[in-house]
ROMAR-863743 format. One record per atom (N, C-alpha, C, O): residue number from 1; residue in one letter; atom name; x negated, y negated, z negated. Coordinates in steps of 0.2 Angstrom, whole numbers, plus 5000, padded with zeros to 4 digits. Example, Ala and Ser with C-alpha at 12.3 -4.5 7.8 and 13.67 -1.06 7.14 Angstrom:
! ROMAR-863743
(pt 1,A,N,(4934,5028,4961))
(pt 1,A,CA,(4938,5022,4961))
(pt 1,A,C,(4934,5016,4961))
(pt 1,A,O,(4929,5017,4958))
(pt 2,S,N,(4936,5011,4965))
(pt 2,S,CA,(4932,5005,4964))
(pt 2,S,C,(4936,5000,4961))
(pt 2,S,O,(4933,4994,4960))
END
This chain:
! ROMAR-863743
(pt 1,M,N,(4203,4888,4836))
(pt 1,M,CA,(4202,4886,4829))
(pt 1,M,C,(4195,4883,4828))
(pt 1,M,O,(4190,4887,4830))
(pt 2,A,N,(4194,4877,4826))
(pt 2,A,CA,(4188,4874,4825))
(pt 2,A,C,(4186,4874,4818))
(pt 2,A,O,(4190,4873,4814))
(pt 3,L,N,(4179,4875,4817))
(pt 3,L,CA,(4177,4875,4810))
(pt 3,L,C,(4175,4868,4808))
(pt 3,L,O,(4173,4864,4812))
(pt 4,P,N,(4176,4867,4802))
(pt 4,P,CA,(4174,4860,4800))
(pt 4,P,C,(4167,4859,4800))
(pt 4,P,O,(4163,4863,4800))
(pt 5,V,N,(4165,4852,4801))
(pt 5,V,CA,(4158,4850,4801))
(pt 5,V,C,(4156,4847,4795))
(pt 5,V,O,(4160,4842,4793))
(pt 6,F,N,(4151,4849,4792))
(pt 6,F,CA,(4149,4846,4786))
(pt 6,F,C,(4142,4842,4787))
(pt 6,F,O,(4138,4845,4790))
(pt 7,G,N,(4141,4837,4784))
(pt 7,G,CA,(4135,4833,4786))
(pt 7,G,C,(4133,4830,4779))
(pt 7,G,O,(4135,4831,4774))
(pt 8,P,N,(4128,4825,4780))
(pt 8,P,CA,(4125,4822,4774))
(pt 8,P,C,(4130,4818,4770))
(pt 8,P,O,(4129,4816,4764))
(pt 9,D,N,(4135,4816,4773))
(pt 9,D,CA,(4140,4811,4770))
(pt 9,D,C,(4146,4815,4767))
(pt 9,D,O,(4151,4812,4765))
(pt 10,T,N,(4146,4822,4767))
(pt 10,T,CA,(4151,4826,4764))
(pt 10,T,C,(4151,4825,4757))
(pt 10,T,O,(4146,4825,4753))
(pt 11,C,N,(4157,4824,4754))
(pt 11,C,CA,(4158,4822,4747))
(pt 11,C,C,(4156,4829,4743))
(pt 11,C,O,(4157,4834,4745))
(pt 12,E,N,(4154,4827,4737))
(pt 12,E,CA,(4152,4833,4732))
(pt 12,E,C,(4158,4838,4731))
(pt 12,E,O,(4157,4844,4730))
(pt 13,D,N,(4164,4835,4730))
(pt 13,D,CA,(4170,4840,4729))
(pt 13,D,C,(4171,4844,4735))
(pt 13,D,O,(4172,4850,4734))
(pt 14,D,N,(4170,4842,4741))
(pt 14,D,CA,(4171,4846,4747))
(pt 14,D,C,(4165,4852,4747))
(pt 14,D,O,(4166,4857,4749))
(pt 15,L,N,(4159,4850,4745))
(pt 15,L,CA,(4154,4855,4745))
(pt 15,L,C,(4155,4860,4739))
(pt 15,L,O,(4153,4866,4740))
(pt 16,D,N,(4158,4858,4734))
(pt 16,D,CA,(4159,4862,4728))
(pt 16,D,C,(4165,4867,4731))
(pt 16,D,O,(4164,4873,4729))
(pt 17,R,N,(4170,4865,4734))
(pt 17,R,CA,(4175,4869,4737))
(pt 17,R,C,(4172,4874,4742))
(pt 17,R,O,(4174,4880,4742))
(pt 18,M,N,(4168,4871,4746))
(pt 18,M,CA,(4165,4876,4751))
(pt 18,M,C,(4161,4881,4748))
(pt 18,M,O,(4161,4887,4750))
(pt 19,L,N,(4157,4880,4742))
(pt 19,L,CA,(4153,4885,4739))
(pt 19,L,C,(4158,4890,4736))
(pt 19,L,O,(4157,4896,4736))
(pt 20,E,N,(4163,4888,4733))
(pt 20,E,CA,(4168,4892,4730))
(pt 20,E,C,(4171,4897,4735))
(pt 20,E,O,(4172,4903,4734))
(pt 21,N,N,(4173,4894,4741))
(pt 21,N,CA,(4176,4898,4746))
(pt 21,N,C,(4171,4903,4749))
(pt 21,N,O,(4173,4909,4751))
(pt 22,A,N,(4165,4901,4749))
(pt 22,A,CA,(4159,4905,4752))
(pt 22,A,C,(4158,4911,4747))
(pt 22,A,O,(4157,4917,4749))
(pt 23,T,N,(4159,4910,4741))
(pt 23,T,CA,(4158,4915,4736))
(pt 23,T,C,(4164,4920,4736))
(pt 23,T,O,(4163,4926,4736))
(pt 24,A,N,(4170,4918,4737))
(pt 24,A,CA,(4176,4922,4738))
(pt 24,A,C,(4175,4926,4744))
(pt 24,A,O,(4177,4932,4744))
(pt 25,A,N,(4173,4923,4749))
(pt 25,A,CA,(4173,4926,4756))
(pt 25,A,C,(4167,4932,4755))
(pt 25,A,O,(4168,4937,4758))
(pt 26,S,N,(4162,4930,4752))
(pt 26,S,CA,(4156,4935,4751))
(pt 26,S,C,(4159,4941,4747))
(pt 26,S,O,(4157,4947,4749))
(pt 27,N,N,(4162,4940,4742))
(pt 27,N,CA,(4165,4945,4738))
(pt 27,N,C,(4170,4950,4742))
(pt 27,N,O,(4170,4956,4741))
(pt 28,F,N,(4174,4947,4746))
(pt 28,F,CA,(4179,4950,4750))
(pt 28,F,C,(4175,4954,4755))
(pt 28,F,O,(4177,4960,4756))
(pt 29,L,N,(4170,4952,4758))
(pt 29,L,CA,(4167,4955,4763))
(pt 29,L,C,(4163,4961,4760))
(pt 29,L,O,(4162,4966,4764))
(pt 30,K,N,(4160,4960,4755))
(pt 30,K,CA,(4156,4965,4751))
(pt 30,K,C,(4161,4971,4750))
(pt 30,K,O,(4159,4977,4750))
(pt 31,A,N,(4167,4969,4747))
(pt 31,A,CA,(4172,4975,4746))
(pt 31,A,C,(4174,4979,4752))
(pt 31,A,O,(4175,4985,4751))
(pt 32,I,N,(4174,4976,4758))
(pt 32,I,CA,(4176,4980,4763))
(pt 32,I,C,(4170,4983,4767))
(pt 32,I,O,(4171,4986,4773))
(pt 33,S,N,(4164,4981,4765))
(pt 33,S,CA,(4158,4983,4769))
(pt 33,S,C,(4156,4990,4769))
(pt 33,S,O,(4152,4992,4773))
(pt 34,H,N,(4159,4994,4764))
(pt 34,H,CA,(4157,5001,4764))
(pt 34,H,C,(4161,5005,4768))
(pt 34,H,O,(4167,5004,4769))
(pt 35,E,N,(4158,5010,4772))
(pt 35,E,CA,(4162,5013,4777))
(pt 35,E,C,(4168,5017,4774))
(pt 35,E,O,(4173,5018,4777))
(pt 36,G,N,(4167,5020,4768))
(pt 36,G,CA,(4172,5023,4765))
(pt 36,G,C,(4178,5019,4763))
(pt 36,G,O,(4184,5020,4764))
(pt 37,R,N,(4177,5013,4760))
(pt 37,R,CA,(4182,5008,4759))
(pt 37,R,C,(4185,5005,4765))
(pt 37,R,O,(4191,5004,4765))
(pt 38,L,N,(4181,5005,4770))
(pt 38,L,CA,(4184,5002,4776))
(pt 38,L,C,(4189,5007,4779))
(pt 38,L,O,(4194,5006,4782))
(pt 39,M,N,(4187,5014,4779))
(pt 39,M,CA,(4192,5019,4781))
(pt 39,M,C,(4198,5019,4777))
(pt 39,M,O,(4203,5021,4780))
(pt 40,I,N,(4197,5019,4771))
(pt 40,I,CA,(4203,5018,4766))
(pt 40,I,C,(4208,5013,4769))
(pt 40,I,O,(4214,5014,4769))
(pt 41,L,N,(4205,5007,4770))
(pt 41,L,CA,(4209,5001,4772))
(pt 41,L,C,(4213,5003,4779))
(pt 41,L,O,(4218,5001,4780))
(pt 42,C,N,(4209,5006,4783))
(pt 42,C,CA,(4212,5008,4790))
(pt 42,C,C,(4218,5012,4789))
(pt 42,C,O,(4223,5011,4792))
(pt 43,H,N,(4217,5017,4784))
(pt 43,H,CA,(4223,5022,4783))
(pt 43,H,C,(4229,5018,4780))
(pt 43,H,O,(4235,5020,4781))
(pt 44,L,N,(4227,5014,4775))
(pt 44,L,CA,(4232,5010,4771))
(pt 44,L,C,(4236,5005,4775))
(pt 44,L,O,(4241,5003,4774))
(pt 45,A,N,(4233,5003,4781))
(pt 45,A,CA,(4236,4998,4785))
(pt 45,A,C,(4242,5000,4788))
(pt 45,A,O,(4246,4997,4790))
(pt 46,S,N,(4243,5007,4789))
(pt 46,S,CA,(4249,5010,4792))
(pt 46,S,C,(4254,5012,4787))
(pt 46,S,O,(4259,5014,4788))
(pt 47,G,N,(4252,5011,4780))
(pt 47,G,CA,(4257,5012,4775))
(pt 47,G,C,(4254,5015,4769))
(pt 47,G,O,(4248,5017,4769))
(pt 48,E,N,(4258,5015,4764))
(pt 48,E,CA,(4256,5018,4757))
(pt 48,E,C,(4254,5026,4758))
(pt 48,E,O,(4257,5029,4762))
(pt 49,K,N,(4249,5028,4755))
(pt 49,K,CA,(4246,5034,4755))
(pt 49,K,C,(4245,5037,4748))
(pt 49,K,O,(4243,5033,4743))
(pt 50,S,N,(4245,5043,4746))
(pt 50,S,CA,(4243,5046,4740))
(pt 50,S,C,(4236,5047,4740))
(pt 50,S,O,(4233,5047,4745))
(pt 51,V,N,(4233,5048,4734))
(pt 51,V,CA,(4226,5049,4734))
(pt 51,V,C,(4224,5056,4737))
(pt 51,V,O,(4219,5056,4741))
(pt 52,T,N,(4229,5061,4736))
(pt 52,T,CA,(4228,5067,4740))
(pt 52,T,C,(4228,5066,4747))
(pt 52,T,O,(4224,5069,4751))
(pt 53,E,N,(4233,5062,4750))
(pt 53,E,CA,(4233,5061,4757))
(pt 53,E,C,(4226,5058,4759))
(pt 53,E,O,(4224,5060,4765))
(pt 54,L,N,(4224,5053,4756))
(pt 54,L,CA,(4218,5050,4758))
(pt 54,L,C,(4212,5054,4757))
(pt 54,L,O,(4207,5054,4762))
(pt 55,E,N,(4211,5059,4752))
(pt 55,E,CA,(4206,5064,4752))
(pt 55,E,C,(4206,5068,4758))
(pt 55,E,O,(4201,5069,4761))
(pt 56,T,N,(4212,5070,4761))
(pt 56,T,CA,(4213,5074,4767))
(pt 56,T,C,(4211,5070,4773))
(pt 56,T,O,(4207,5073,4777))
(pt 57,L,N,(4213,5064,4773))
(pt 57,L,CA,(4212,5060,4779))
(pt 57,L,C,(4204,5059,4780))
(pt 57,L,O,(4202,5058,4785))
(pt 58,L,N,(4201,5058,4774))
(pt 58,L,CA,(4194,5056,4774))
(pt 58,L,C,(4189,5062,4774))
(pt 58,L,O,(4183,5061,4774))
(pt 59,S,N,(4192,5068,4773))
(pt 59,S,CA,(4188,5074,4771))
(pt 59,S,C,(4183,5072,4766))
(pt 59,S,O,(4177,5074,4766))
(pt 60,A,N,(4186,5069,4760))
(pt 60,A,CA,(4181,5067,4755))
(pt 60,A,C,(4184,5070,4748))
(pt 60,A,O,(4190,5072,4748))
(pt 61,R,N,(4179,5071,4743))
(pt 61,R,CA,(4181,5073,4737))
(pt 61,R,C,(4185,5068,4733))
(pt 61,R,O,(4185,5062,4734))
(pt 62,Q,N,(4189,5070,4728))
(pt 62,Q,CA,(4194,5066,4724))
(pt 62,Q,C,(4189,5060,4721))
(pt 62,Q,O,(4191,5054,4721))
(pt 63,A,N,(4184,5062,4718))
(pt 63,A,CA,(4180,5057,4714))
(pt 63,A,C,(4177,5052,4719))
(pt 63,A,O,(4177,5046,4717))
(pt 64,A,N,(4175,5053,4725))
(pt 64,A,CA,(4173,5048,4729))
(pt 64,A,C,(4178,5044,4732))
(pt 64,A,O,(4177,5037,4732))
(pt 65,V,N,(4184,5046,4733))
(pt 65,V,CA,(4190,5042,4735))
(pt 65,V,C,(4192,5038,4729))
(pt 65,V,O,(4193,5032,4730))
(pt 66,S,N,(4192,5041,4723))
(pt 66,S,CA,(4194,5037,4717))
(pt 66,S,C,(4189,5031,4716))
(pt 66,S,O,(4192,5025,4714))
(pt 67,Q,N,(4183,5032,4717))
(pt 67,Q,CA,(4178,5027,4716))
(pt 67,Q,C,(4179,5021,4721))
(pt 67,Q,O,(4179,5015,4719))
(pt 68,Q,N,(4180,5023,4727))
(pt 68,Q,CA,(4181,5018,4732))
(pt 68,Q,C,(4188,5014,4731))
(pt 68,Q,O,(4188,5008,4732))
(pt 69,L,N,(4193,5017,4729))
(pt 69,L,CA,(4199,5014,4727))
(pt 69,L,C,(4199,5010,4721))
(pt 69,L,O,(4202,5004,4721))
(pt 70,G,N,(4195,5012,4717))
(pt 70,G,CA,(4193,5008,4711))
(pt 70,G,C,(4190,5001,4713))
(pt 70,G,O,(4192,4996,4710))
(pt 71,R,N,(4186,5001,4717))
(pt 71,R,CA,(4182,4995,4719))
(pt 71,R,C,(4188,4990,4723))
(pt 71,R,O,(4188,4984,4722))
(pt 72,L,N,(4191,4993,4727))
(pt 72,L,CA,(4196,4990,4731))
(pt 72,L,C,(4202,4987,4726))
(pt 72,L,O,(4204,4981,4727))
(pt 73,R,N,(4203,4991,4721))
(pt 73,R,CA,(4208,4988,4716))
(pt 73,R,C,(4205,4982,4712))
(pt 73,R,O,(4209,4977,4711))
(pt 74,L,N,(4199,4983,4710))
(pt 74,L,CA,(4196,4978,4707))
(pt 74,L,C,(4196,4971,4711))
(pt 74,L,O,(4196,4966,4708))
(pt 75,E,N,(4195,4972,4717))
(pt 75,E,CA,(4195,4966,4721))
(pt 75,E,C,(4202,4963,4723))
(pt 75,E,O,(4203,4958,4727))
(pt 76,G,N,(4207,4967,4721))
(pt 76,G,CA,(4214,4965,4722))
(pt 76,G,C,(4216,4966,4729))
(pt 76,G,O,(4221,4963,4731))
(pt 77,L,N,(4213,4971,4733))
(pt 77,L,CA,(4215,4973,4739))
(pt 77,L,C,(4220,4978,4740))
(pt 77,L,O,(4224,4979,4745))
(pt 78,V,N,(4221,4983,4735))
(pt 78,V,CA,(4225,4988,4735))
(pt 78,V,C,(4229,4988,4728))
(pt 78,V,O,(4226,4985,4723))
(pt 79,Q,N,(4235,4991,4727))
(pt 79,Q,CA,(4238,4992,4721))
(pt 79,Q,C,(4240,4999,4721))
(pt 79,Q,O,(4243,5002,4725))
(pt 80,P,N,(4240,5002,4715))
(pt 80,P,CA,(4242,5009,4714))
(pt 80,P,C,(4250,5009,4711))
(pt 80,P,O,(4252,5004,4709))
(pt 81,R,N,(4253,5015,4713))
(pt 81,R,CA,(4260,5016,4711))
(pt 81,R,C,(4260,5023,4709))
(pt 81,R,O,(4259,5027,4713))
(pt 82,R,N,(4262,5024,4703))
(pt 82,R,CA,(4263,5031,4700))
(pt 82,R,C,(4270,5034,4701))
(pt 82,R,O,(4275,5031,4699))
(pt 83,E,N,(4270,5040,4704))
(pt 83,E,CA,(4277,5044,4704))
(pt 83,E,C,(4275,5051,4701))
(pt 83,E,O,(4272,5055,4705))
(pt 84,G,N,(4277,5052,4695))
(pt 84,G,CA,(4276,5058,4692))
(pt 84,G,C,(4268,5059,4691))
(pt 84,G,O,(4265,5054,4688))
(pt 85,K,N,(4265,5064,4694))
(pt 85,K,CA,(4258,5065,4693))
(pt 85,K,C,(4254,5062,4699))
(pt 85,K,O,(4248,5062,4699))
(pt 86,T,N,(4258,5060,4704))
(pt 86,T,CA,(4255,5057,4710))
(pt 86,T,C,(4254,5050,4710))
(pt 86,T,O,(4258,5046,4708))
(pt 87,I,N,(4248,5047,4712))
(pt 87,I,CA,(4247,5040,4713))
(pt 87,I,C,(4246,5038,4720))
(pt 87,I,O,(4243,5042,4724))
(pt 88,Y,N,(4250,5033,4722))
(pt 88,Y,CA,(4250,5031,4729))
(pt 88,Y,C,(4247,5024,4729))
(pt 88,Y,O,(4247,5020,4724))
(pt 89,Y,N,(4244,5022,4734))
(pt 89,Y,CA,(4240,5016,4735))
(pt 89,Y,C,(4243,5013,4741))
(pt 89,Y,O,(4245,5016,4746))
(pt 90,S,N,(4244,5006,4741))
(pt 90,S,CA,(4246,5002,4746))
(pt 90,S,C,(4241,4995,4746))
(pt 90,S,O,(4239,4993,4741))
(pt 91,L,N,(4241,4992,4752))
(pt 91,L,CA,(4238,4986,4753))
(pt 91,L,C,(4242,4980,4749))
(pt 91,L,O,(4248,4980,4750))
(pt 92,T,N,(4238,4976,4746))
(pt 92,T,CA,(4242,4970,4742))
(pt 92,T,C,(4240,4964,4745))
(pt 92,T,O,(4242,4959,4743))
(pt 93,D,N,(4235,4963,4749))
(pt 93,D,CA,(4232,4957,4751))
(pt 93,D,C,(4232,4957,4759))
(pt 93,D,O,(4229,4961,4763))
(pt 94,G,N,(4236,4952,4761))
(pt 94,G,CA,(4237,4951,4769))
(pt 94,G,C,(4231,4950,4772))
(pt 94,G,O,(4230,4951,4778))
(pt 95,R,N,(4226,4947,4769))
(pt 95,R,CA,(4219,4946,4772))
(pt 95,R,C,(4216,4953,4774))
(pt 95,R,O,(4213,4953,4780))
(pt 96,A,N,(4217,4958,4771))
(pt 96,A,CA,(4214,4965,4772))
(pt 96,A,C,(4217,4967,4779))
(pt 96,A,O,(4214,4970,4783))
(pt 97,I,N,(4224,4966,4780))
(pt 97,I,CA,(4227,4968,4786))
(pt 97,I,C,(4225,4964,4792))
(pt 97,I,O,(4223,4967,4797))
(pt 98,R,N,(4224,4958,4791))
(pt 98,R,CA,(4221,4953,4796))
(pt 98,R,C,(4214,4955,4798))
(pt 98,R,O,(4213,4955,4804))
(pt 99,I,N,(4210,4957,4793))
(pt 99,I,CA,(4203,4959,4795))
(pt 99,I,C,(4203,4965,4798))
(pt 99,I,O,(4199,4966,4803))
(pt 100,M,N,(4208,4970,4796))
(pt 100,M,CA,(4208,4977,4799))
(pt 100,M,C,(4210,4976,4807))
(pt 100,M,O,(4207,4979,4811))
(pt 101,D,N,(4214,4971,4808))
(pt 101,D,CA,(4216,4970,4815))
(pt 101,D,C,(4210,4967,4819))
(pt 101,D,O,(4209,4970,4825))
(pt 102,V,N,(4207,4963,4816))
(pt 102,V,CA,(4201,4960,4820))
(pt 102,V,C,(4195,4965,4821))
(pt 102,V,O,(4193,4966,4826))
(pt 103,V,N,(4194,4969,4815))
(pt 103,V,CA,(4189,4975,4816))
(pt 103,V,C,(4191,4980,4821))
(pt 103,V,O,(4187,4982,4825))
(pt 104,Y,N,(4197,4981,4821))
(pt 104,Y,CA,(4200,4986,4826))
(pt 104,Y,C,(4199,4983,4833))
(pt 104,Y,O,(4197,4987,4838))
(pt 105,D,N,(4201,4977,4834))
(pt 105,D,CA,(4200,4974,4841))
(pt 105,D,C,(4193,4974,4843))
(pt 105,D,O,(4191,4975,4849))
(pt 106,L,N,(4188,4972,4838))
(pt 106,L,CA,(4181,4971,4840))
(pt 106,L,C,(4178,4978,4841))
(pt 106,L,O,(4173,4978,4845))
(pt 107,F,N,(4179,4983,4837))
(pt 107,F,CA,(4175,4989,4837))
(pt 107,F,C,(4179,4995,4840))
(pt 107,F,O,(4176,5000,4841))
(pt 108,C,N,(4185,4995,4840))
(pt 108,C,CA,(4189,5002,4842))
(pt 108,C,C,(4193,5001,4848))
(pt 108,C,O,(4193,5006,4852))
(pt 109,R,N,(4196,4996,4849))
(pt 109,R,CA,(4201,4995,4855))
(pt 109,R,C,(4197,4996,4862))
(pt 109,R,O,(4200,5000,4866))
(pt 110,S,N,(4191,4994,4862))
(pt 110,S,CA,(4188,4995,4869))
(pt 110,S,C,(4185,5002,4870))
(pt 110,S,O,(4183,5004,4875))
(pt 111,E,N,(4185,5006,4865))
(pt 111,E,CA,(4183,5013,4865))
(pt 111,E,C,(4189,5017,4867))
(pt 111,E,O,(4188,5024,4866))
(pt 112,G,N,(4195,5015,4868))
(pt 112,G,CA,(4200,5019,4869))
(pt 112,G,C,(4203,5022,4863))
(pt 112,G,O,(4206,5028,4863))
(pt 113,G,N,(4202,5019,4857))
(pt 113,G,CA,(4205,5022,4851))
(pt 113,G,C,(4212,5022,4851))
(pt 113,G,O,(4216,5019,4856))
(pt 114,P,N,(4215,5025,4846))
(pt 114,P,CA,(4223,5025,4845))
(pt 114,P,C,(4226,5018,4845))
(pt 114,P,O,(4223,5013,4842))
(pt 115,A,N,(4232,5017,4848))
(pt 115,A,CA,(4235,5011,4848))
(pt 115,A,C,(4237,5009,4841))
(pt 115,A,O,(4239,5013,4837))
(pt 116,R,N,(4236,5003,4839))
(pt 116,R,CA,(4238,5000,4832))
(pt 116,R,C,(4246,4998,4833))
(pt 116,R,O,(4248,4995,4838))
(pt 117,T,N,(4249,5000,4828))
(pt 117,T,CA,(4256,4997,4827))
(pt 117,T,C,(4257,4992,4822))
(pt 117,T,O,(4254,4993,4817))
(pt 118,P,N,(4261,4987,4823))
(pt 118,P,CA,(4261,4982,4817))
(pt 118,P,C,(4264,4985,4811))
(pt 118,P,O,(4265,4981,4806))
END
C-alpha cells in the first residue's frame, strides 16, 4: 500500500480533507492509547462482555472500567446493551478490530502470546 504524496501543487480541498482525516485519526489513536482502554478492546475483540466480566478480566474496579468504557463509547468504538441489570459491551467500529490485529501482530505474536482467532 502506497501513501499519497502531497506537494506544493496539492489543491486546497485535498489539504483540507487531509487535515480532517488527520484530526479523525488523532482522536481515534488517542482513544485507544490508554493501556486500560487498549486492554478492554483486546477483550472485546473476542466478543461481547459484561462490565462485570471486564472488571474480572482486568482486575480493575468498576469505576475505572466504566470510565474507560465511557471514553470508548464517546468515540463510537463500543456500544452498550442492557439485559436486566447487566450491561454488555461490544465493538462497533471495524477499525478497532483491524487495529487490534495489527497491535497484536506487532507487540504480542512474537512473544509467543495466545493465538488470535478471527
